[in-house]
C-alpha positions in Angstrom: 97.1 95.5 89.1 99.5 98.0 90.7 102.0 99.7 88.5 104.4 102.6 88.3 103.8 105.2 85.6 106.8 107.3 84.4 107.1 109.8 81.6 109.7 112.2 80.1 109.7 114.5 77.1 112.4 112.5 75.2 115.1 109.8 75.7 117.8 108.2 73.7 120.0 105.1 73.8 122.4 106.8 76.3 119.7 107.2 78.9 119.7 103.5 79.7 122.9 104.1 81.6 121.4 107.1 83.5 118.9 108.0 86.2 116.3 108.8 83.5 115.7 105.0 83.1 117.4 103.6 86.2 115.4 105.5 88.8 112.0 104.2 87.5 113.4 100.7 87.2 114.6 100.6 90.9 111.3 102.2 91.9 109.4 99.3 90.3 111.7 96.8 91.8 111.2 98.1 95.4 107.5 98.5 95.0 107.3 95.0 93.5 105.3 95.9 90.4 105.6 96.6 86.7 106.2 100.0 85.2 104.9 101.8 82.1 107.5 104.3 80.8 106.1 106.9 78.4 108.3 109.3 76.3 107.4 111.9 73.8 110.2 111.2 71.2 113.5 109.3 70.7 116.1 112.0 70.4 118.8 109.6 69.3 119.5 107.6 66.1 119.2 104.1 67.5 115.8 102.4 67.9 114.8 101.9 71.6 113.7 98.6 73.1 110.1 97.9 74.0 111.1 96.4 77.4 113.8 97.2 79.9 113.8 95.0 83.0 110.5 95.8 84.8 109.7 98.7 82.4 107.5 98.6 79.3 108.4 101.6 77.0 105.8 103.5 75.1 106.6 106.1 72.3 103.8 108.7 72.4 105.1 110.4 69.2 104.7 113.9 70.4 108.0 115.4 69.3 108.0 119.2 69.8 104.5 119.4 71.1 104.1 119.7 74.8 100.3 120.1 74.4 100.0 116.7 72.6 102.2 115.1 75.3 100.0 116.6 78.0 96.8 115.4 76.4 98.0 111.9 75.9 99.4 111.6 79.5 96.2 113.1 80.9 94.1 110.4 79.2 96.6 107.7 80.4 96.3 109.0 84.0 92.5 109.2 83.9 92.1 105.7 82.4 94.5 104.0 84.7 94.3 106.0 87.9 93.0 103.0 89.9 96.1 100.9 89.1 98.7 103.6 89.5 100.8 103.0 92.7 103.2 105.8 91.9 103.6 108.5 89.2 107.2 109.5 88.6 108.8 112.2 86.4 111.5 114.8 86.2 111.1 118.6 86.6 108.4 120.6 88.2 106.5 121.9 85.2 102.8 122.8 84.6 102.4 119.3 83.0 103.8 117.5 86.0 101.9 119.6 88.5 98.6 119.3 86.7 99.0 115.5 86.3 100.0 115.2 90.0 96.8 117.0 91.1 94.6 115.1 88.7 95.9 111.7 89.9 95.7 112.6 93.6 92.1 113.7 93.2 91.2 110.5 91.4 93.2 108.1 93.6 94.3 109.4 97.0 96.3 106.2 97.7 98.6 106.7 94.8 102.0 108.5 95.3 103.6 111.2 93.2 107.4 111.6 92.9 108.9 114.5 91.0 112.7 114.6 90.7 113.8 118.3 90.6 116.9 117.8 88.3 118.2 121.3 88.8 121.4 123.3 88.3 122.6 125.9 90.7 121.1 128.9 88.9 117.7 127.2 88.7 117.8 126.2 92.4 118.7 129.7 93.6 116.0 131.3 91.5 113.3 128.9 92.7 114.2 129.4 96.4 114.5 133.2 96.2 111.1 133.5 94.4 109.5 130.6 96.3 108.6 129.0 93.0 106.5 132.0 91.8 107.9 134.6 89.4 104.7 136.7 89.0 103.2 139.5 91.1 99.7 140.8 91.7 96.6 138.7 91.3 98.4 136.3 89.0 101.2 135.8 91.5 98.6 135.2 94.3 96.9 132.5 92.2 100.2 130.8 91.3 101.2 130.8 95.0 97.9 129.1 95.9 98.4 126.6 93.1 102.0 125.8 94.1 101.0 125.4 97.7 98.2 122.9 96.6 100.7 121.0 94.4 103.3 120.6 97.2 100.6 119.4 99.6 99.7 116.7 97.1 103.2 115.7 95.8 104.7 113.0 98.0 108.3 113.3 97.0 110.2 116.2 95.6 113.8 115.0 95.4 117.1 116.8 95.1 120.1 115.1 93.6 122.6 117.0 95.7 122.8 117.7 99.4 123.7 121.4 98.6 120.3 121.9 96.9 118.5 119.9 99.6 119.8 122.3 102.2 118.9 125.3 100.1 115.3 124.3 99.8 114.9 122.9 103.4 114.1 126.3 105.1 111.4 127.1 102.5 109.7 123.7 102.8 109.7 123.9 106.6 108.2 127.5 106.3 105.5 126.3 104.0 104.7 123.1 105.8 105.5 121.0 102.7 106.8 117.6 103.7 107.9 116.2 100.3 111.5 117.3 100.2 114.0 114.5 99.9 117.7 113.8 99.0 118.1 111.2 96.2 121.4 111.2 94.4 122.2 109.6 91.1 123.6 106.2 91.9 125.2 103.0 90.6 123.3 100.4 88.6 124.3 97.5 90.8 121.7 95.1 89.2 122.9 95.9 85.7 126.6 96.1 86.5 127.3 93.9 89.6 130.4 94.7 91.7 133.5 93.1 90.3 137.1 93.6 91.5 139.4 95.1 88.8 143.0 95.8 89.1 143.6 99.5 88.5 145.7 100.8 85.7 147.4 104.1 85.1 144.4 105.5 83.3 142.6 108.8 83.6 139.1 109.0 82.1 136.4 111.6 81.4 133.0 110.9 79.9 130.3 113.0 78.3 129.4 115.0 75.2 132.8 116.1 74.3 133.3 119.6 72.9 130.1 121.1 74.2 130.2 124.4 76.1 128.9 122.7 79.2 131.6 120.0 79.3 134.5 122.4 78.6 136.6 119.5 77.2 139.2 122.0 75.9 140.1 122.9 79.5 141.3 119.2 80.0 143.2 119.2 76.7 144.9 122.5 77.6 145.9 121.1 81.0 147.5 118.0 79.5 149.9 120.1 77.5 151.7 120.9 80.8 151.7 117.4 82.3 154.3 114.7 81.8 152.0 111.6 81.6 154.9 109.1 81.6 153.1 105.7 81.4 149.6 107.1 82.0 146.9 107.3 79.3 143.9 109.6 79.2 140.6 108.3 77.6 137.9 110.7 76.5 134.7 108.8 76.3 131.7 110.0 74.4 130.6 111.5 71.1 132.8 114.3 69.7 130.4 117.1 68.9 131.0 119.3 65.9 128.1 121.7 66.2 129.5 124.0 68.8 132.0 126.7 67.9 134.7 127.2 70.5 134.4 130.9 71.3 137.1 133.1 69.9 139.0 130.2 68.4 136.3 130.0 65.7 136.7 126.2 65.3 134.5 123.2 65.7 135.7 120.8 68.3 136.8 118.3 65.7 138.9 121.0 64.0 140.2 122.0 67.4 141.3 118.4 68.2 143.0 118.0 64.8 145.0 121.2 65.3 145.8 120.1 68.9 147.4 116.8 67.9 149.4 118.5 65.0 150.8 121.0 67.6 151.4 118.4 70.2 152.0 115.1 68.4 153.6 113.5 71.5 150.1 113.4 73.1 148.5 111.5 70.2 149.3 108.1 71.8 148.5 109.3 75.3 145.2 111.2 74.8 142.6 108.8 73.2 139.1 109.6 72.0 137.0 106.4 72.1 133.8 107.8 70.5 130.4 106.9 71.9 130.2 103.6 73.9 126.6 102.3 74.1 127.5 98.9 75.5 127.2 99.4 79.3 129.5 96.6 80.1 132.3 98.0 77.9 131.8 101.6 79.2 132.0 100.6 82.8 135.2 98.5 82.2 136.9 101.9 81.8 135.6 103.1 85.2 136.7 99.9 86.8 140.3 100.1 85.4 140.7 103.9 85.8 142.5 105.3 88.8 141.3 108.9 88.1 138.1 110.5 86.8 138.1 114.1 85.7 135.2 116.4 85.1 135.7 119.9 83.8 132.0 120.9 83.3 131.0 124.6 83.6 127.7 123.4 85.0 125.8 120.2 85.9 122.5 119.3 87.5 124.1 116.1 88.8 126.7 114.4 86.7 125.7 110.7 86.6 129.3 109.9 85.7 130.4 111.1 89.2 128.4 108.4 90.8 130.0 105.9 88.4 133.4 107.2 89.4 132.6 107.0 93.1 131.4 103.4 92.9 134.5 102.3 91.2 136.8 104.2 93.6 138.2 106.5 91.0 140.0 109.5 92.4 137.7 112.4 91.3 139.1 115.7 90.0 136.2 118.0 89.2 135.0 121.5 89.1 132.5 122.3 91.8 129.4 121.3 90.0 126.3 119.3 91.0 127.2 116.2 92.9 130.9 116.6 92.9 131.1 117.6 96.6 128.7 114.7 97.6 130.5 112.1 95.5 133.9 113.0 97.1 132.7 113.3 100.7 133.4 117.1 100.7 136.6 116.5 98.6 138.0 114.0 101.0 138.3 111.5 98.0 139.0 114.1 95.3 140.3 117.4 94.3 138.4 120.6 93.3 139.6 122.6 90.4 138.4 126.1 89.6 136.4 126.9 86.5 138.4 127.4 83.3 141.7 127.0 85.2 143.7 124.7 82.9 146.9 125.5 84.7 145.4 124.7 88.0 144.2 121.4 86.6 147.7 120.6 85.3 149.1 121.3 88.8 146.6 118.9 90.4 147.4 116.2 87.8 151.1 116.5 88.6 150.5 116.2 92.3 148.0 113.3 92.0 150.1 111.3 89.6 153.1 111.5 91.9 151.2 110.7 95.1 148.4 108.4 93.9 149.5 105.4 96.0 149.2 107.6 99.1 145.7 108.9 98.4 142.7 108.0 100.7 140.0 105.6 99.5 137.1 104.1 101.3 135.4 100.9 100.1 132.4 101.6 102.4 132.0 105.1 101.1 132.1 104.0 97.4 129.6 101.2 97.9 127.1 103.6 99.6 126.0 105.0 96.3 124.2 101.9 95.1 120.6 102.5 93.8 119.5 99.6 96.0 120.6 101.5 99.1 119.4 104.9 97.9 116.0 103.7 96.8 115.5 101.6 100.0 116.3 104.6 102.2 114.0 106.9 100.3 110.9 104.6 100.1 111.3 103.6 103.8 110.7 107.3 104.6 107.9 108.1 102.2 106.0 104.9 101.5 
């Protein structure tokens, strides 16, 4: 019986709202078969389900051991190669490359899809070195191996058009035909479209307080904004294991001091904590008028796709996916990195002119997984 086989190093309960789980699900849906989803460990604190829609989840119990993960996956591929219609995973690693070659040698009809999941620095390095960072004989051998891999891999997908265009000349030069654009999208099957009257709400979503998310930039900007009847919801876990640079405080300490110094913001700036219920989480996106992302870097922020689908006006740093999800900033505003004052100025302008901003229903709905997956598989299957 045909099936899709997927694997990742680790997952947690939050990944059921993200491409980690959703891409394999929609792949099985369009290929009309079941899927086996293997993971090395549960990185969260909540037990994971055994089933999710068309996927059966399998815990391989290989935490912190890439070798054990490889051995178990190798045996799974060898035992089940006749039934594997498609092998899917994230990241081009030695494990993913070897498994791709093994599967294609055993079953030439099967397909292999590797999602790149890169950030800008990774992408630039891979293109400039043509995937090989060694010289001499070792470099020559690696180049031959990489060339063999990309002649066997059917899809190597980029989540942003920027990265797709960066890699396109290299793939044309090498004769590799697997390059594809596949953005993170909206889980239309799990959260059907539903009209919602917008409210004066600004939201952000992520692991608040990490260096990557730069949440303190948002908080600093709000000091200089008269929110009037607007409220700001910060959705996600508040981390306390990252020190905020020269301020020598954990994020929780930073927030406590922030509200003591600016008590007028306590009823306006609201930390919701983690929201694991997908229906509850996306009610915030449906009600919100504005979504803000202050990240220092992203591969592709899944939350940007959620914001686009729900016609949120997006204010973001120029990180992975932001340009795509705003149609080159037509439906959003770009803010520079670590520019709290610039963000405050954008807030002031947008809050005053929100009713005059451009929105496109057709553009927002184009980010459905149903559309993205159909377009991809029509080209490669």
